[in-house]
N, C-alpha and C positions, 0 to 999 in steps of 0.2 A: 321611704325606700325604693318607690318606682325607682327617683333617680339617681340613688345610688345602685340601681341593679343596671340601671339603662349605664351608666357612667364605667360602670368593673367590665362592663361588655366590649366596647372598644380593648381597654387596657387586657385581659380576657386575652379576646385576637392577638394584638399584638404579642400578647408573651408565647401565645402557640406556634405567629409567623415565627419569629427568633428562633425557638426552638426547634423546628423543623429548621430550617438555616445551617445551625448551626450543629443538627447532626448530619444536616447534609455534607455542610462544609468536611465535618471531622470522618464520613466516609470518605470521601471524597478524599485526601491527604489520605488516608493509611488504604488507599488502590493507590496512588502516586510511593508512596511508602515501600508498598510489599511489591511493586513491578519496578521502581528501584533498583531496590537488595537484587534483583533478578537479572536485572541487568549489567550491575556491576562485573560477576563474577564471570557472566554471559559474554561479555563486551572484551575481557582481560584474555577469558580461552583462545577464544575465534581470532581477537589479532594475535600470539602467538601461533596457533594455526596455520592463521595465515602467512605469518612472515615467514614459522618457520618451510611453506613450499618453496621458498627461493634456493632452502640449503635440498630438499629433494629433486630438486628437478635438477639440475645442475648443470643449470643457465650460467651466464657466466657474460658481463657487459664488456672483458675483454671480446670475445669472443665473436657477439655482435658489427663491433666498431673493428676489428679487428683481422675476421674472416679468422676459417680452422683451420686454416696452415702460422700463428699464429706462435709463435717462440713461447717460450713458459716461461721467458722474462720480460717480456714486453706484455705476458699474463698477466704477473706479478703487480705487472709498475701502475697498468690501468684498475688493477681489482686496490690495489692499495691509495688508489686516489681517490675509487669511492666509498672504500673505507671495508672495503670488504680483509679484511688481513687480521683486522680486531675478532677479539672471541665474539663466539653466534650471540651470546647475554650482554657481550657489549652495544654491537648488532641494534641487537632488538632493541633495549632500552634506548638508544638514540633516537632510530624508527619510532617506536610508542611514544616519549617523549615530544617529540617533534609534532606525530597526532595530535595530541590535544593540545598542539598551539596553531589547531590544522592545517601545518603541513605535509602534504603525504609525501617528501619525496622529488625526484627529478625522472626524467625520460628517460633513461636506454638508449631510447634511437634518437631522437632527436638534442637529451639535455632540455626542454623544456619542464617548466611544473606541472608536475599534475593536477593539483587542485584547481590551477586554473582549467585543465582542459575537460578535465571532471566536469566543470561549475559550467560549460560552453554545450555540453553533451548530455550534461543532467536537465537543463533548464527545455531540451526540448521534450525528452523521453518523458517529466512530470509530468508538461501539460499536457502529453498525447497521454495517459496513463489516468492524467487526475477528470481528465471531462470522463476518458469510459469509462469508468468508475459515478460521477454523476451519472453516467447518461444509463448501465447499468446499474443502478442505487434506483430510478426512476419508474425505470423498465420494470424491470424485475421487481421493483412493491407493490406499484398498478399491478401487477399480471397476479403474481401472490396473490395478490387481496382481493382479485375481484374472482379466484380461483377459491377461495377458504369461503365467503360468502355465497358464491353459487357453487357449492358442492356438489359430488354427484349429480352435474344435469352436466348440458350436453356442450354449457362453456368451461364449465371444468375440466371437461374430456379435451376439449379441445385447445385450453392452456397447455394443460399437462401438455395433449401430441406434442406442439409448439414448440415446446418450451427443448425437449427430449431431441428433437430435432437442430438444434443449432448448438444443442451442450455439441454436437459430437462434431460439430465443422471444427475446421482445422484455422486460424487466422489468418495465414498464409491466403489461405482459400477464399475465405471472407474476402481479403484487401482484395488479392487478385477480381474479382467478380464487381465491387463493388466501385473499383479503378474501369473495368469497362463499360458498368452499364451507368453509374451516372457519373466522372468524368470522363472518358469519350461517347461514350455513349450520347449522351441527353447536356454534357460541359457544364456540369450543376455545381462541381464544384472541384478547384484542383487536379492533378494528378499526381503530382509530386512540391516535393521544394518545404522548407519554414518559413514564417516570416513572426517573425519574436513578438508578443500583445505589442510592447513599445511603437511602432510602426503600424498600427493600428487594428483593433478589436478584430474590424471586422474581416479583414484578413489572416489574418493569427485563428480565429474560429475557422474560418474557410481552407484552410490547412492543412488542423486537427480533425478537424471536423471525420472525413475518410476512414485513417488510422485509428482513431478513437471506439466508429463506431466498429472494424474489424474487432477489436481487443476486447469490446464490451459485452461481446455475442456470450462467454462465458459466467463471466461476474451477473447477466441479467438470467441467466436459467441458474447460476450455483439461487444465486436470493429469492428467485418467485419460489424456486422448492423449498428452501427452508422455508421461507415466510410459511408458503401455506402449508408446512405440514406439522409447522410450530402453529401454526392458530389456527388449527383443526382440534389439534389437542387443545388446546384453551379453549374454543367454545362446551368440549366433554368436561370442565372442571368442576368441581360443584362449587365454586364460587360462580362460575355465572347463572346457574338449576340458582342457586340461589339469588341474585339482582333478577332476574325473572320473575319470579315469588315477586317477591316484593315490588315488582311493576315498574321498573325503571326503566325508557328507553332502550329499542335496539342500536341508536347511533352513540347512547353513555356507555351503552354498554359492551361496545365495540373498543369505544376510544378509554374510559376509563380500566376496561380491567382486561378484553382478549387484546389486544394489538399489543399496551403495555409487559404483557407479561408473556408473550410468542415474537417478540423483538428481537429477544435474547440469541438463539441459535445465527440468527438472520445476521446480525452486526457482528455477532465472533467469525464469519466466513470472512466478513471484509480485513477484518484483519490475515487473511493469510492470502488472499485477491490481489492488493495491493501490490507486493513486494512480486509475484509471479509479476504484476502487468508490467512494473520495469521489467523486467525481468525478460516475460517475453516479446519487447516489444523491440528486440536487434531484429526480430524476422519482418515486420511490420514499418521496418527505417529502414530497413533493401530494397523492399517491393514501393514504399514512397517517399523515396529519395531522402533522406531525415539521418546528418549527422546529430543522433542521439544517443543517452546512453551506450544503453549495448550497446550497435553496431563501433564506438570505442570499445569498449572492455574486446570485443573479439578480433576487432583489429590488432590492441594489445597482444592476447594473445596467442596470433596466429606467431605475431612480428616476434614475442618469444622479449616483450619488452615484464619484465618480473615486477619491477617497483609500478608499471600502472596498472596489473596487474589485481596488485595488493593493495590499492588506494581503489578498484571497486569494488573489490571485498567489504572493506572498509565499509565507503559510503554505504553500498549493501545491508550491508550487518545494521547499521541507523536506520536508514531507511526500514527493515523490517521492527527494529525494537522500538524506537519514533512511533512508527503509526500504528502497532499492536497498543502501545500507553494510550492515545488516543480515545483506544477506539475501550477497551476495558476502563476509562474516566468516564466514555458516553457511558458501558455499560451499566457501569453504578450508578449512574445521573439516570437513569432511565426506565430501567426493567425491575419490577417488586423485589424479584428471587437477590439480582445483589447488593436490596440492602439491608436485607435478610439473613445475609450472609450467605445464602446458600451458595 
């Protein structure tokens, strides 16, 4: 009997592990399916509205290439070359099918491929935004966790005050101060420019650190506040009281119960922060002399290059949806509330 029981225990454990794995996979697949079901209509509506901006703007490549004094015949000829004489829905379908093949069109100002132009700037902005997000998550997680563990103490009040101060500091002000102190004053980092990662990780990090720091303050503040509030709320729940009564250690209570239940709001915050970082990079790109995605969008809008602006909007939509999809999948995996379908 003992031998049979000993043999059955590993088999039972494997069965439980397989059941949990199937449950986790099913939960992730359900979350993925829901996100895709939301993404498709949102993408269709967003692209349609984006394309309709050209008609609403009244801009034309003929005006850019020929000037304001162009004759109606010359304008009609140029617009026919760009396919603007076709019905609106036909133009939209041609443009939309091009997007599905990764083709965002051609620039009105220089005739260059917009996908290539955006790709050059997007690498810069994504490098800065991702590094800013990493800094914000790490520092915000540490500050929020310490504040929650030391709640109602002087340490908690100090962290709360620090987070409040940095949350109201504009990124361009922080960027100027960082350049003046760390670049010009102490010569720790370069003041401007960008070096691709292919040319060396060290120079790449050196050039993106200051703009990433300037953008990370807002992320630090939001993550710290959300995490501190959710962890404090989790400590007041009945399951924590029950864990204390059962004699679990503070470390096990924190990592096994409090942290997993308190991560949700902080992770949800990141779903909004990453697209904001990419959009806000236009200011820091001017300060640090970076030719990034935000600066390309600003230059295109000022030049009236509608296809380039449309391409920027499409890429922004994809970034927002893709990052939120990643956040939803992480939430479905790590937070107990999402596992219960709450």
